[in-house]
C-alpha positions in Angstrom: -12.1 -6.8 -6.2 -8.4 -7.0 -5.5 -6.1 -3.9 -3.6 -2.8 -3.5 -5.2 0.5 -4.3 -3.1 -2.1 -5.3 -0.5 -2.0 -9.4 0.4 -5.7 -9.6 -0.2 -7.3 -14.1 1.2 -8.8 -16.1 -1.8 -13.0 -14.9 -2.2 -15.2 -17.2 -1.0 -19.3 -17.2 -1.6 -22.0 -17.6 1.2 -25.5 -18.3 -0.8 -28.3 -16.3 0.7 -31.3 -17.0 2.0 -32.7 -15.5 -2.0 -29.6 -17.4 -3.4 -28.3 -13.5 -4.0 -24.5 -14.6 -3.6 -22.5 -12.7 -0.5 -18.7 -12.9 -0.9 -16.7 -13.0 2.0 -12.6 -14.1 2.5 -10.8 -15.2 6.3 -7.6 -14.1 7.3 -4.8 -15.5 9.8 -8.0 -18.4 11.0 -4.6 -21.4 11.2 -2.3 -18.4 12.9 -4.5 -16.8 15.7 -5.3 -17.4 19.3 -7.4 -20.7 19.6 -9.1 -18.5 22.5 -10.4 -15.2 21.1 -13.4 -16.1 19.0 -12.5 -14.3 14.9 -13.6 -10.4 13.7 -16.0 -10.2 11.5 -16.2 -6.4 10.3 -18.5 -5.1 8.3 -18.6 -2.1 6.0 -20.8 0.7 5.1 -22.9 2.1 2.4 -21.3 2.4 -0.6 -18.2 0.5 -0.1 -16.5 -2.7 0.4 -14.0 -5.0 2.8 -10.6 -3.7 0.5 -11.4 -0.1 0.2 -13.1 -0.2 4.2 -10.7 -3.5 5.9 -7.5 -3.7 4.2 -6.7 -1.0 2.1 -6.5 1.3 6.2 -5.1 -1.8 7.6 -7.8 -3.0 10.3 -6.8 -6.1 8.8 -2.9 -6.7 9.7 -3.4 -5.0 13.0 -5.9 -7.9 13.8 -3.8 -10.8 13.0 -0.7 -8.8 14.4 -3.3 -8.7 18.0 -2.7 -12.7 16.8 -6.8 -12.7 15.9 -8.7 -14.8 12.8 -11.1 -11.7 10.3 -13.5 -12.6 8.1 -14.7 -9.4 6.5 -17.6 -9.6 4.0 -18.7 -6.9 1.5 -22.4 -6.3 2.1 -24.9 -7.6 -1.4 -24.8 -4.5 -3.4 -21.1 -3.8 -2.7 -17.6 -4.9 -3.8 -18.1 -8.5 -5.2 -21.0 -10.0 -3.7 -24.1 -10.2 -5.8 -25.8 -7.0 -7.2 -29.9 -7.6 -7.3 -32.3 -6.0 -9.5 -35.0 -7.0 -7.8 -37.2 -4.6 -5.6 -37.6 -5.7 -1.9 -33.6 -7.2 -1.9 -31.7 -4.7 0.1 -34.3 -4.9 3.2 -32.3 -5.0 6.5 -34.0 -8.2 7.9 -31.6 -9.8 4.3 -29.0 -8.0 4.9 -28.4 -9.4 8.3 -29.7 -12.8 7.7 -26.5 -12.6 4.8 -23.9 -12.0 7.7 -25.6 -15.6 9.5 -25.1 -17.2 5.8 -21.1 -15.8 5.6 -20.6 -17.6 9.5 -22.5 -20.6 8.8 -20.2 -21.2 5.3 -17.5 -20.2 7.3 -17.9 -22.4 10.0 -17.6 -19.7 12.7 -19.9 -19.9 15.7 -19.0 -17.0 17.6 -17.8 -13.4 16.5 -16.9 -9.9 17.5 -17.5 -7.8 15.3 -17.3 -3.9 14.1 -19.7 -2.8 12.2 -18.9 1.0 10.9 -22.0 3.6 9.3 -24.0 1.5 7.8 -22.8 -1.4 8.7 -23.1 -1.0 12.7 -27.2 -0.7 11.3 -26.4 -4.4 9.6 -25.1 -5.1 13.1 -27.6 -4.1 14.5 -30.0 -7.0 12.4 -27.7 -10.3 12.9 -28.0 -9.4 17.1 -31.6 -10.0 16.8 -31.7 -12.9 14.1 -28.8 -14.3 15.9 -28.1 -13.2 19.5 -25.7 -16.4 19.6 -23.8 -15.9 17.8 -21.8 -12.3 19.2 -19.7 -12.0 21.8 -18.9 -8.0 21.8 -19.5 -5.2 19.6 -18.0 -2.5 18.3 -20.3 0.3 16.4 -17.7 3.2 14.1 -19.5 6.4 13.1 -23.2 5.5 13.2 -25.4 7.0 16.0 -29.2 6.7 16.8 -30.2 8.8 13.8 -30.0 7.4 10.4 -27.9 9.5 8.3 -29.9 8.1 4.8 -32.9 8.3 6.7 -32.7 11.5 6.8 -33.3 12.5 3.3 -29.6 13.5 2.3 -27.9 11.0 1.1 -30.7 10.0 -0.9 -30.8 13.3 -2.0 -26.9 13.2 -3.3 -27.7 9.9 -5.2 -30.7 11.9 -7.1 -28.2 14.4 -8.6 -25.9 12.5 -8.7 -28.2 10.2 -12.0 -29.0 13.8 -12.8 -25.4 14.2 -13.4 -25.8 17.4 -11.0 -22.5 18.4 -9.0 -22.1 16.3 -4.8 -21.9 20.0 -2.9 -24.1 19.8 0.4 -22.7 16.9 2.2 -18.8 16.4 1.1 -18.0 13.2 3.1 -20.7 11.5 1.1 -19.6 13.0 -2.1 -16.3 11.2 -1.1 -18.3 7.6 -0.4 -20.3 7.7 -3.1 -18.0 8.3 -5.4 -16.0 5.2 -4.5 -18.5 3.3 -5.4 -18.6 4.5 -9.0 -15.4 4.2 -9.3 -15.9 0.6 -8.0 -18.7 -0.5 -10.8 -22.5 0.8 -9.0 -25.1 2.6 -11.1 -26.6 5.1 -9.4 -30.0 4.1 -10.0 -28.5 0.7 -7.7 -27.5 3.2 -5.2 -30.2 4.7 -4.7 -32.3 1.6 -4.6 -30.5 0.1 -2.1 -30.3 3.6 -0.2 -34.2 3.6 0.3 -34.8 0.4 1.9 -31.7 0.7 3.8 -33.3 3.7 5.2 -35.6 2.1 7.8 -32.5 0.2 9.7 -32.5 1.3 12.9 -29.7 0.8 15.1 -30.8 -1.5 17.8 -28.9 -3.2 20.5 -29.2 -6.3 23.9 -29.4 -4.1 26.7 -27.0 -6.7 27.8 -24.0 -6.8 24.8 -21.0 -5.5 25.8 -20.5 -2.4 23.2 -18.0 0.1 22.5 -18.7 3.4 20.0 -16.2 4.9 18.9 -16.7 8.0 16.1 -14.8 10.7 14.4 -14.2 14.4 16.5 -15.8 16.5 12.8 -17.6 13.0 11.7 -22.0 14.8 11.5 -22.5 11.3 10.7 -22.9 9.5 14.3 -25.1 12.2 15.5 -26.5 11.7 19.1 -23.5 8.8 19.4 -23.0 10.6 23.2 -25.9 9.8 24.4 -26.9 6.6 23.2 -23.5 5.7 25.3 -24.1 7.3 28.0 -28.0 5.6 28.4 -26.2 2.7 28.0 -23.6 2.6 30.1 -21.3 1.9 27.6 -18.0 2.9 26.7 -17.5 6.3 23.6 -14.1 6.8 22.1 -13.2 10.1 20.0 -10.8 10.2 17.9 -9.3 13.8 17.2 -9.9 15.3 13.9 -11.5 12.8 12.0 -14.0 13.0 10.1 -16.4 9.6 9.3 -13.8 9.1 6.2 -10.6 9.6 8.2 -11.3 8.2 11.5 -10.7 4.2 9.5 -7.4 5.2 9.4 -7.0 6.1 13.2 -4.7 3.7 14.8 -6.7 5.2 18.6 -9.6 3.3 16.8 -7.5 -0.1 16.0 -5.9 0.2 19.1 -9.4 0.1 21.5 -11.4 -2.4 19.6 -8.1 -4.8 20.5 -8.4 -3.1 23.4 -11.6 -3.9 24.6 -12.3 -7.7 22.1 -9.4 -8.8 25.2 
């Protein structure tokens, strides 16, 4: 998926264990500081890499900091395949997809930024291939999964009934973006029901930085989670779940943490 005016790298595809093709792109690999691993960027539910990481300036900021970048479109999103078979969006498959992308890109170890649902997918990656990850930034996510509390499922249900999105303003913005990208309400609902079981489990020894917008209701409980782990939490003043992604505070915190 291209974005007018932005330098989008060629779209590559990794083949998942169930033959689903996962779209990814690599930026700055030939210009990056070889002493630091590439940064893998993992977007959230109903979004894609172009909107989450390219349009918000993340790819540019990381390249300017001397880092190579790998972006991925999760299955069912962006330019990746959108399977409709039952079980196609199990959290275990989403995590294994990231391993397939790293293998296809020829990358052994990465630093990772996971945003919203992307944080849960990163959690699965850490379970199946912990040796592939050096440091992790968790943004817009806490111990409570928005998909699991029924709110987002209800919003998608209202979409399917052609009703107005009203209960969750941020959710409405996210789902509207997904529909503009060609995803159907039926597919969103199927994905949401399977992904709702994804937990945020992080190895205790892994260096983790948490970032949350001051006005973002999604990462509920992240302050307690960071305190329990002894990890730093960066709170972005005046930002919500969507606007946090454009924050320079967020980018600088991640870049500094990786350094």
